[in-house]
N, C-alpha and C positions, 0 to 999 in steps of 0.2 A: 422576196427579201425582206419586208415584214412581217413573214410569218418567224423564220430566223430569228430575228432581231427577238420579237417574242419569248419564242420557246427559250434564247439565250439569257432573257431576263426572269423567266420564270425559275431557268437553272440558278443564276448567279441568288437571285430572290430566296429562292432556299437554303441557298447555304447561308446566307446571312440571316436569318430568321435562328433565334436562339431557340438551342435545342431544350427539351424537356427532360434533366434529368431528377432518376429517381431520390426521396428525400435521402439526406445524411444520415448514420445512422447513430442511436445516440451514442452521446459519449460515454465511456468503463467508469464507473465508478470505481473505485479503487480501496480494497478492502486493508483496512493495518490492524492485524491484533497485538493485542497488549496483552503481556504476561504480567503480573503482580501478584506483593504478596499482600497488596488491602483485602479489601471485599470488591465484589465485583460493583456494586452498586456506587461505590466511590471514583471506578473509573468509565464510567459509562456515559454515554452523551453527547453534546455539544459543548455542554458546559460543567465539566466533572467535577467532583468535588475534591478530587486529587490533584496535588498543586504541580507536580510534575507531569501530570498527564497534561494538565490545564495549560501548561508551559508548551507543550510540545505542538497543541491545536492552535495556538494564539500564534508561533513560529510558521507554522503550516500557511497561516490565514496570512500574515504578513509577506509570505512568498506570495500569497496571489490564491491561493485554493481555499474555496467552499466547502465546508462540511456539508456534506450532503448531495452536492454536485458533482465534486470531485474527489471527495472521499469519505466513506464511512469508518467507525470503528468498530472491532470484535475483542474488546475488551472480557478475559479473563482473568480474574483474583483468587488467591488461595484464600483467604479468610484468615492470614497469620499461621495458614498450616503446611507449611512446606512440601511435607509429604504428597499434597496434592498437584505438587508443579510436573511431573510426569504425566498426569492423565490430562491437565489441561493444556500442555505441551501438544501432546496427540491431538487434541479437539483441534487446535488451531490450524494444525496440520492438516487434519480431516476436511474443516473448513478451505482448507484451499487459499486463504486470503495472501495477498500478493505480498507483504511483509510485516516481518513482527516488531516491534520493537520491545524490551527485555533490560531487565538490569540486575545486576550481578549474581544473588541466590538462583534464580530463576535459569540462567544459561545455561549449565549443565544438561539440565531440562530438555533445553531446545536442542543440545548437539546431540543429543541421544535421538530426538523426536525427527530431526530433519537434517537433509545437506545439500535440498536444491531453495528450500524457500528462505530468502535474506534477512539474517536479523541485523538490526543495530542496537547497538549494546549503548544502556543508557548511562550506566557505570558499571565496573569490573575492575576491582582490586589488581588481577595480573592475569588479562584474559592469554597471554604466552604459555605461562604458568600453568595454566588449567586445560593449556592443550586446547582454549578453542580459535584462535589464528596461530599463523607462523611465525608474524611480527608487526611491530602496530603500521609499518609504514609500509606492508605488504602483507595482509589479512591471509591471502591465499584461499580462504572457504567461504561459505555464505554468513559469514559472520564479519563485522565492519564495527568501529567506532563512531 
């Protein structure tokens, strides 16, 4: 009789012992592509010189996202030369960033470069008229305001 109690105790004890679990995989660090008219050097890092990019990073920080832990940026600047937008947009697509943040003059190049990567429009004069979205209420594509 004591033998059965002992074996039962071992069985219950082995169930109660916490199981060793594999270590959690590292959290994904999201890559935010930034396409702008300025020089890339003004858009780069956690303390960019560009006021708009700095405001974006500040807003993400206020939401609890930490640069380097939760996300990093992949900025591409045209150095004041809009003819560079198509090549820079294609470069961000090749990098397979998770999302692209861009404004007005860069948006047509992004429309040509990708239909799958989400694009957040920082500003656009007439996104419906430019054919970037179907309507402001229901963008219908990978572009959103």
